[in-house]
N, C-alpha and C positions, 0 to 999 in steps of 0.2 A: 340454663338448664332446668331443666323441670321434674319433681317428682311423677311419676307419671305409673299408668297402671305396667301388668308385665307385660315386654316386645317378645317379639323373637327376631332372631341374628341368625340365617344359616351360613356355613361357613364350611363348604363344600356338600359333604354330604351328613354333618352333623348340625343341629338346630339349638340354639342356646337361645334359654328365654331370661332375659334380663330386666334388670327391676332396679330403680334407685331407691333405697331405702339408709336407715342408719345403720343397718349390718352392715351394707354394699361400701355408704363411707367410713365405719370402724376400718371394714377390713382393710380397706383402700390406707387408710392411716398406719393401719400396724405391719401392712403389706410393704409402706413404700418409709415409713417413718416421716412424713409430712402430713402438714397440715392440708385436708381437703377443701376447703375453702380459697386459703392461699394461692392453690394449684388450679382450680378452676375458676376463682373468681376474675378473673384476666383474662387475657387474649391471647397468653405465651400458653396453647395446646400443642403437644407433640404426640408423633406416636407412640413413646414410652408411657407418657399418663394416662393416654386413650388405653392404650392396651391392658393397662392394670386395673383399671376403671369396667373395662370390661368384664376382666377375668371375678371382679369384686360382686357385680350388678350378675353375673351370670348364674354364681354361686349363692346371691339371695335370692333370685328367679325361681331357680331351682327347687329351692326350698317351699317357696310359694307355692310351683306346681307340684309337690310332693315327687319331686324328682330326686334321686341320688347324683349329688355330681362329684363324680371321682377323681377331679384331675387338680394335680398340684399344680402350682402357677409353671412351672417348669413344661409341665406333659402340654400344658396349654397353649404356652408359646409353642412347641412340636408340631401342635395342632394348627394354629395360625400361622407358621412361617410361610405356606404356599400359597397364602393369603393377603400379599402386603396392605391391599384395600380395605381390610374385614375393621379396621380404626376406625376408618373412613363411614363404612356404612354402621358401625356401633353407634359411633357421633351423631349419624342422620337420626338413627332410631329414637335416640333418648331428646334429641333437640326437637322431631315434630311429634306432637301427641297423634298423628295419623301414619305415622311412617312406618314400615317394617323393615329389615335390612338383610341382602342373601348374597354373597359374595363366593362366584366360583371359580376353580382356578384355569386360567388361562392353558389351552393348549397350546405350545412350544414349534 
């Protein structure tokens, strides 16, 4: 995982700007009560951890872009519920410095 510039991750029609910063790490630890470096220092990543990190980095990225981030964690989950692959696209965006992520709802 790299500290990087702000990235864009689209979830349906919404675009979130994510940025891995100290603010995002502190936000993750406050949200979860867990140590960021323990959770992301190994190979045991899961959807819950990635979604929580997605949320805190989206808050940090919005602040950096001067955009009001008005979603609670529960509201963010409501937005991403219809996009189960959103966490994977987010992870790809923060893992690869040249990658952006986009996920659209699959038609049933």
